[in-house]
C-alpha angles and dihedrals in degrees: 000000000000120000117251114265119232114262101231139114110244129213094199137353146201137194135211129188096290104353139067137211129206125194111212125211090251091062097255126123128230116200130188142163132056109007105178093131100035093261090139095048101098108202122238133286090049095190140098099041121148101176141019136202135176136205125192096283105003138062135204140192132199113220126214089247091062097256126126126226117198129184139170130047116011099179092131101029093265091138095051104105112203118246131285094042094208142089097046117148101179140018134199136174139196136180100308103352144071129209114208 
């Protein structure tokens, strides 16, 4: 049985190995799918996002202020945002890595 999908209209989206992210027009993120490493547990406050990306077991969001928020598995340091966490204009993720 597949989990129910959120009923929202999304502005942008991203997909990991077994989970998905949707960026809503209000700047919040909806996440669904396999959540064994917390990759669907969007941290609070869930506001101000302008982009999303997903790796296999982690997720990330770019905020309007240029900061990056990352959550989920950090087995290989993929959730460790370099300092200073500011001035980012794009974000991407792959299997076990993030590009900020």
